[in-house]
N, CA, C and O of each residue as an XYZ file, in Angstrom:
184
protein
N       0.850     -1.172      0.000
C       0.000      0.000      0.000
C       0.899      1.239      0.000
O       1.847      1.337      0.779
N       0.586      2.161     -0.871
C       1.358      3.385     -0.975
C       0.497      4.558     -0.559
O      -0.635      4.699     -1.023
N       1.018      5.385      0.301
C       0.296      6.561      0.769
C       1.105      7.795      0.402
O       2.197      8.020      0.923
N       0.562      8.572     -0.482
C       1.242      9.798     -0.893
C       0.554     10.986     -0.220
O      -0.661     11.153     -0.324
N       1.323     11.781      0.449
C       0.793     12.953      1.137
C       1.511     14.188      0.586
O       2.740     14.252      0.545
N       0.720     15.141      0.176
C       1.280     16.380     -0.356
C       1.022     17.501      0.644
O      -0.080     17.634      1.175
N       2.035     18.291      0.889
C       1.904     19.420      1.796
C       1.980     20.714      0.980
O       2.936     20.950      0.242
N       0.962     21.526      1.132
C       0.921     22.795      0.425
C       0.958     23.926      1.434
O       0.318     23.869      2.484
N       1.702     24.931      1.103
C       1.732     26.133      1.916
C       1.116     27.251      1.102
O       1.564     27.554     -0.004
N       0.105     27.849      1.652
C      -0.566     28.947      0.973
C      -0.343     30.206      1.790
O      -0.679     30.269      2.973
N       0.219     31.186      1.150
C       0.420     32.454      1.846
C      -0.445     33.513      1.177
O      -0.518     33.597     -0.049
N      -1.086     34.302      1.993
C      -1.966     35.356      1.508
C      -1.342     36.686      1.893
O      -1.041     36.956      3.056
N      -1.164     37.498      0.874
C      -0.543     38.791      1.094
C      -1.513     39.878      0.658
O      -2.057     39.822     -0.445
N      -1.729     40.850      1.506
C      -2.622     41.943      1.173
C      -1.982     42.770      0.064
O      -0.830     43.195      0.150
N      -2.785     42.980     -0.984
C      -2.287     43.716     -2.130
C      -2.559     45.200     -1.934
O      -3.678     45.592     -1.602
N      -1.554     46.011     -2.137
C      -1.723     47.452     -2.029
C      -2.420     47.969     -3.281
O      -2.115     47.543     -4.395
N      -3.352     48.884     -3.088
C      -4.075     49.461     -4.207
C      -3.311     50.652     -4.770
O      -2.711     51.438     -4.038
N      -3.355     50.757     -6.085
C      -2.789     51.952     -6.690
C      -3.808     53.077     -6.557
O      -4.967     52.833     -6.221
N      -3.390     54.269     -6.811
C      -4.277     55.425     -6.695
C      -5.436     55.305     -7.674
O      -6.575     55.608     -7.318
N      -5.170     54.870     -8.897
C      -6.226     54.718     -9.897
C      -7.260     53.681     -9.460
O      -8.461     53.896     -9.622
N      -6.804     52.568     -8.912
C      -7.736     51.533     -8.456
C      -8.599     52.032     -7.306
O      -9.796     51.752     -7.256
N      -7.994     52.767     -6.386
C      -8.738     53.301     -5.245
C      -9.808     54.285     -5.710
O     -10.931     54.265     -5.207
N      -9.467     55.141     -6.663
C     -10.436     56.107     -7.194
C     -11.558     55.374     -7.917
O     -12.729     55.722     -7.766
N     -11.203     54.361     -8.702
C     -12.205     53.585     -9.435
C     -13.173     52.911     -8.470
O     -14.385     52.952     -8.681
N     -12.658     52.301     -7.426
C     -13.526     51.635     -6.447
C     -14.460     52.626     -5.769
O     -15.628     52.323     -5.524
N     -13.945     53.798     -5.470
C     -14.766     54.816     -4.816
C     -15.904     55.262     -5.727
O     -17.037     55.429     -5.274
N     -15.604     55.456     -7.022
C     -16.635     55.859     -7.982
C     -17.681     54.762     -8.129
O     -18.879     55.043     -8.167
N     -17.232     53.517     -8.212
C     -18.165     52.398     -8.350
C     -19.076     52.301     -7.131
O     -20.287     52.133     -7.276
N     -18.510     52.404     -5.938
C     -19.318     52.332     -4.720
C     -20.336     53.478     -4.661
O     -21.472     53.274     -4.231
N     -19.937     54.672     -5.087
C     -20.844     55.813     -5.088
C     -22.001     55.572     -6.050
O     -23.154     55.843     -5.712
N     -21.704     55.065     -7.248
C     -22.760     54.798     -8.228
C     -23.692     53.683     -7.760
O     -24.901     53.747     -7.986
N     -23.139     52.671     -7.114
C     -23.980     51.598     -6.592
C     -24.922     52.133     -5.519
O     -26.096     51.764     -5.488
N     -24.423     52.991     -4.648
C     -25.256     53.572     -3.592
C     -26.357     54.432     -4.187
O     -27.498     54.388     -3.729
N     -26.016     55.225     -5.221
C     -27.030     56.052     -5.870
C     -28.102     55.189     -6.515
O     -29.286     55.519     -6.451
N     -27.706     54.101     -7.127
C     -28.647     53.182     -7.763
C     -29.565     52.546     -6.720
O     -30.772     52.440     -6.938
N     -29.003     52.126     -5.599
C     -29.818     51.528     -4.539
C     -30.799     52.558     -3.979
O     -31.950     52.223     -3.699
N     -30.362     53.797     -3.815
C     -31.250     54.852     -3.312
C     -32.422     55.082     -4.269
O     -33.566     55.231     -3.838
N     -32.121     55.109     -5.591
C     -33.184     55.284     -6.569
C     -34.166     54.123     -6.532
O     -35.377     54.329     -6.603
N     -33.648     52.903     -6.421
C     -34.524     51.732     -6.370
C     -35.409     51.757     -5.136
O     -36.579     51.383     -5.207
N     -34.869     52.188     -4.015
C     -35.669     52.268     -2.786
C     -36.778     53.296     -2.951
O     -37.904     53.070     -2.508
N     -36.472     54.418     -3.582
C     -37.496     55.437     -3.802
C     -38.597     54.916     -4.706
O     -39.777     55.139     -4.436
N     -38.229     54.228     -5.773
C     -39.221     53.689     -6.708
C     -40.061     52.611     -6.033
O     -41.283     52.607     -6.182
N     -39.448     51.717     -5.310
C     -40.178     50.627     -4.659
C     -41.033     51.156     -3.509
O     -42.027     50.528     -3.147
N     -40.669     52.285     -2.935
C     -41.441     52.849     -1.846
C     -42.812     53.336     -2.291
O     -43.725     53.477     -1.477
N     -42.947     53.589     -3.576
C     -44.217     54.075     -4.105
C     -45.249     52.963     -4.186
O     -46.447     53.238     -4.232
N     -44.807     51.717     -4.204
C     -45.737     50.597     -4.396
C     -46.123     49.962     -3.095
O     -46.899     49.006     -3.081
């Protein structure tokens, strides 16, 4: 009987954001919030 065991090491490193990525994420989050606010207003009418 042969038993093969593999050992894996997984390291997770926090990735630093570039300025462009940070600005893009901020714009996306703002637009998502505006969209959710509009949807809440529309659904509130029903």
